[in-house]
mmCIF file of the C-alpha atoms, coordinates in Angstrom:
data_MODEL
# 
_entry.id   MODEL 
# 
loop_
_atom_site.group_PDB 
_atom_site.id 
_atom_site.type_symbol 
_atom_site.label_atom_id 
_atom_site.label_alt_id 
_atom_site.label_comp_id 
_atom_site.label_asym_id 
_atom_site.label_entity_id 
_atom_site.label_seq_id 
_atom_site.pdbx_PDB_ins_code 
_atom_site.Cartn_x 
_atom_site.Cartn_y 
_atom_site.Cartn_z 
_atom_site.occupancy 
_atom_site.B_iso_or_equiv 
_atom_site.pdbx_formal_charge 
_atom_site.auth_seq_id 
_atom_site.auth_comp_id 
_atom_site.auth_asym_id 
_atom_site.auth_atom_id 
_atom_site.pdbx_PDB_model_num 
ATOM 1  C CA . UNK A 1 1  ? 170.324 -8.385  33.326 1.00 0.00 ? 1  UNK A CA 1 
ATOM 2  C CA . UNK A 1 2  ? 168.148 -9.339  30.367 1.00 0.00 ? 2  UNK A CA 1 
ATOM 3  C CA . UNK A 1 3  ? 168.205 -6.867  27.489 1.00 0.00 ? 3  UNK A CA 1 
ATOM 4  C CA . UNK A 1 4  ? 165.790 -8.570  25.111 1.00 0.00 ? 4  UNK A CA 1 
ATOM 5  C CA . UNK A 1 5  ? 168.556 -8.725  22.504 1.00 0.00 ? 5  UNK A CA 1 
ATOM 6  C CA . UNK A 1 6  ? 169.174 -12.155 20.958 1.00 0.00 ? 6  UNK A CA 1 
ATOM 7  C CA . UNK A 1 7  ? 172.598 -13.701 21.477 1.00 0.00 ? 7  UNK A CA 1 
ATOM 8  C CA . UNK A 1 8  ? 174.074 -16.859 20.000 1.00 0.00 ? 8  UNK A CA 1 
ATOM 9  C CA . UNK A 1 9  ? 172.075 -19.616 18.364 1.00 0.00 ? 9  UNK A CA 1 
ATOM 10 C CA . UNK A 1 10 ? 169.351 -21.747 19.873 1.00 0.00 ? 10 UNK A CA 1 
ATOM 11 C CA . UNK A 1 11 ? 169.124 -25.510 19.445 1.00 0.00 ? 11 UNK A CA 1 
ATOM 12 C CA . UNK A 1 12 ? 168.598 -26.702 15.871 1.00 0.00 ? 12 UNK A CA 1 
ATOM 13 C CA . UNK A 1 13 ? 165.203 -28.100 16.885 1.00 0.00 ? 13 UNK A CA 1 
ATOM 14 C CA . UNK A 1 14 ? 163.981 -24.557 17.454 1.00 0.00 ? 14 UNK A CA 1 
ATOM 15 C CA . UNK A 1 15 ? 165.045 -23.603 13.923 1.00 0.00 ? 15 UNK A CA 1 
ATOM 16 C CA . UNK A 1 16 ? 163.028 -26.516 12.551 1.00 0.00 ? 16 UNK A CA 1 
ATOM 17 C CA . UNK A 1 17 ? 160.037 -25.731 14.763 1.00 0.00 ? 17 UNK A CA 1 
ATOM 18 C CA . UNK A 1 18 ? 159.982 -22.153 13.441 1.00 0.00 ? 18 UNK A CA 1 
ATOM 19 C CA . UNK A 1 19 ? 159.561 -23.251 9.800  1.00 0.00 ? 19 UNK A CA 1 
ATOM 20 C CA . UNK A 1 20 ? 155.728 -23.301 9.942  1.00 0.00 ? 20 UNK A CA 1 
ATOM 21 C CA . UNK A 1 21 ? 155.696 -19.717 11.196 1.00 0.00 ? 21 UNK A CA 1 
ATOM 22 C CA . UNK A 1 22 ? 158.235 -18.047 8.910  1.00 0.00 ? 22 UNK A CA 1 
ATOM 23 C CA . UNK A 1 23 ? 156.702 -16.242 5.964  1.00 0.00 ? 23 UNK A CA 1 
ATOM 24 C CA . UNK A 1 24 ? 159.875 -14.680 4.573  1.00 0.00 ? 24 UNK A CA 1 
ATOM 25 C CA . UNK A 1 25 ? 161.382 -17.091 2.027  1.00 0.00 ? 25 UNK A CA 1 
ATOM 26 C CA . UNK A 1 26 ? 164.949 -15.989 2.782  1.00 0.00 ? 26 UNK A CA 1 
ATOM 27 C CA . UNK A 1 27 ? 164.432 -16.641 6.491  1.00 0.00 ? 27 UNK A CA 1 
ATOM 28 C CA . UNK A 1 28 ? 162.931 -20.054 5.669  1.00 0.00 ? 28 UNK A CA 1 
ATOM 29 C CA . UNK A 1 29 ? 165.908 -20.928 3.478  1.00 0.00 ? 29 UNK A CA 1 
ATOM 30 C CA . UNK A 1 30 ? 168.377 -19.979 6.219  1.00 0.00 ? 30 UNK A CA 1 
ATOM 31 C CA . UNK A 1 31 ? 166.586 -22.117 8.800  1.00 0.00 ? 31 UNK A CA 1 
ATOM 32 C CA . UNK A 1 32 ? 166.161 -25.064 6.385  1.00 0.00 ? 32 UNK A CA 1 
ATOM 33 C CA . UNK A 1 33 ? 169.897 -24.990 5.714  1.00 0.00 ? 33 UNK A CA 1 
ATOM 34 C CA . UNK A 1 34 ? 170.688 -24.768 9.431  1.00 0.00 ? 34 UNK A CA 1 
ATOM 35 C CA . UNK A 1 35 ? 168.566 -27.870 10.059 1.00 0.00 ? 35 UNK A CA 1 
ATOM 36 C CA . UNK A 1 36 ? 170.199 -29.736 7.161  1.00 0.00 ? 36 UNK A CA 1 
ATOM 37 C CA . UNK A 1 37 ? 173.698 -28.815 8.376  1.00 0.00 ? 37 UNK A CA 1 
ATOM 38 C CA . UNK A 1 38 ? 173.038 -29.585 12.057 1.00 0.00 ? 38 UNK A CA 1 
ATOM 39 C CA . UNK A 1 39 ? 170.498 -32.415 12.113 1.00 0.00 ? 39 UNK A CA 1 
ATOM 40 C CA . UNK A 1 40 ? 170.171 -33.647 15.721 1.00 0.00 ? 40 UNK A CA 1 
ATOM 41 C CA . UNK A 1 41 ? 171.896 -36.858 16.721 1.00 0.00 ? 41 UNK A CA 1 
ATOM 42 C CA . UNK A 1 42 ? 170.097 -39.862 18.149 1.00 0.00 ? 42 UNK A CA 1 
ATOM 43 C CA . UNK A 1 43 ? 170.911 -38.661 21.680 1.00 0.00 ? 43 UNK A CA 1 
ATOM 44 C CA . UNK A 1 44 ? 169.069 -35.350 21.252 1.00 0.00 ? 44 UNK A CA 1 
ATOM 45 C CA . UNK A 1 45 ? 165.435 -36.428 21.719 1.00 0.00 ? 45 UNK A CA 1 
ATOM 46 C CA . UNK A 1 46 ? 163.923 -32.958 22.239 1.00 0.00 ? 46 UNK A CA 1 
ATOM 47 C CA . UNK A 1 47 ? 165.678 -31.444 19.215 1.00 0.00 ? 47 UNK A CA 1 
ATOM 48 C CA . UNK A 1 48 ? 164.793 -34.512 17.147 1.00 0.00 ? 48 UNK A CA 1 
ATOM 49 C CA . UNK A 1 49 ? 161.073 -34.181 17.951 1.00 0.00 ? 49 UNK A CA 1 
ATOM 50 C CA . UNK A 1 50 ? 161.065 -30.448 17.186 1.00 0.00 ? 50 UNK A CA 1 
ATOM 51 C CA . UNK A 1 51 ? 162.872 -31.142 13.921 1.00 0.00 ? 51 UNK A CA 1 
ATOM 52 C CA . UNK A 1 52 ? 160.379 -33.865 12.996 1.00 0.00 ? 52 UNK A CA 1 
ATOM 53 C CA . UNK A 1 53 ? 157.527 -31.404 13.598 1.00 0.00 ? 53 UNK A CA 1 
ATOM 54 C CA . UNK A 1 54 ? 159.147 -28.534 11.696 1.00 0.00 ? 54 UNK A CA 1 
ATOM 55 C CA . UNK A 1 55 ? 160.293 -30.532 8.700  1.00 0.00 ? 55 UNK A CA 1 
ATOM 56 C CA . UNK A 1 56 ? 157.015 -32.449 8.504  1.00 0.00 ? 56 UNK A CA 1 
ATOM 57 C CA . UNK A 1 57 ? 155.138 -29.166 8.229  1.00 0.00 ? 57 UNK A CA 1 
ATOM 58 C CA . UNK A 1 58 ? 157.677 -27.645 5.844  1.00 0.00 ? 58 UNK A CA 1 
ATOM 59 C CA . UNK A 1 59 ? 157.474 -30.689 3.548  1.00 0.00 ? 59 UNK A CA 1 
ATOM 60 C CA . UNK A 1 60 ? 153.649 -30.527 3.592  1.00 0.00 ? 60 UNK A CA 1 
ATOM 61 C CA . UNK A 1 61 ? 153.304 -33.903 5.313  1.00 0.00 ? 61 UNK A CA 1 
ATOM 62 C CA . UNK A 1 62 ? 150.623 -32.503 7.627  1.00 0.00 ? 62 UNK A CA 1 
ATOM 63 C CA . UNK A 1 63 ? 148.630 -29.391 8.456  1.00 0.00 ? 63 UNK A CA 1 
ATOM 64 C CA . UNK A 1 64 ? 146.278 -28.349 11.212 1.00 0.00 ? 64 UNK A CA 1 
ATOM 65 C CA . UNK A 1 65 ? 142.606 -27.539 10.665 1.00 0.00 ? 65 UNK A CA 1 
ATOM 66 C CA . UNK A 1 66 ? 141.115 -24.296 11.979 1.00 0.00 ? 66 UNK A CA 1 
ATOM 67 C CA . UNK A 1 67 ? 139.903 -26.411 14.921 1.00 0.00 ? 67 UNK A CA 1 
ATOM 68 C CA . UNK A 1 68 ? 143.457 -27.570 15.692 1.00 0.00 ? 68 UNK A CA 1 
ATOM 69 C CA . UNK A 1 69 ? 142.973 -31.085 14.312 1.00 0.00 ? 69 UNK A CA 1 
ATOM 70 C CA . UNK A 1 70 ? 145.930 -32.848 12.721 1.00 0.00 ? 70 UNK A CA 1 
ATOM 71 C CA . UNK A 1 71 ? 145.465 -33.314 8.960  1.00 0.00 ? 71 UNK A CA 1 
ATOM 72 C CA . UNK A 1 72 ? 148.121 -35.751 7.676  1.00 0.00 ? 72 UNK A CA 1 
ATOM 73 C CA . UNK A 1 73 ? 148.843 -35.939 3.961  1.00 0.00 ? 73 UNK A CA 1 
ATOM 74 C CA . UNK A 1 74 ? 148.488 -39.674 3.450  1.00 0.00 ? 74 UNK A CA 1 
ATOM 75 C CA . UNK A 1 75 ? 149.178 -39.270 -0.277 1.00 0.00 ? 75 UNK A CA 1 
ATOM 76 C CA . UNK A 1 76 ? 152.920 -38.757 0.188  1.00 0.00 ? 76 UNK A CA 1 
ATOM 77 C CA . UNK A 1 77 ? 155.299 -41.665 0.564  1.00 0.00 ? 77 UNK A CA 1 
ATOM 78 C CA . UNK A 1 78 ? 157.911 -41.491 3.289  1.00 0.00 ? 78 UNK A CA 1 
ATOM 79 C CA . UNK A 1 79 ? 161.554 -42.032 2.454  1.00 0.00 ? 79 UNK A CA 1 
ATOM 80 C CA . UNK A 1 80 ? 162.706 -45.602 2.988  1.00 0.00 ? 80 UNK A CA 1 
ATOM 81 C CA . UNK A 1 81 ? 165.599 -45.800 5.443  1.00 0.00 ? 81 UNK A CA 1 
ATOM 82 C CA . UNK A 1 82 ? 166.705 -49.262 4.305  1.00 0.00 ? 82 UNK A CA 1 
# 
């Protein structure tokens, strides 16, 4: 029977996806660290996409307008992986 009480930890992608919604700085720091410590592997597509979304927002790489339009920050350089 469901109690509504949280148990365990969800996938790391969910932690990353929550970053845009967390207003408490301590809660943000905990989730940022969880993502850094448990970054999804190349076989975890869903978690990887959620992490890309969450970290992109958290690093101010994009925002959404009040109309829901994507507003990328083209002024930032991406890290070079080579």
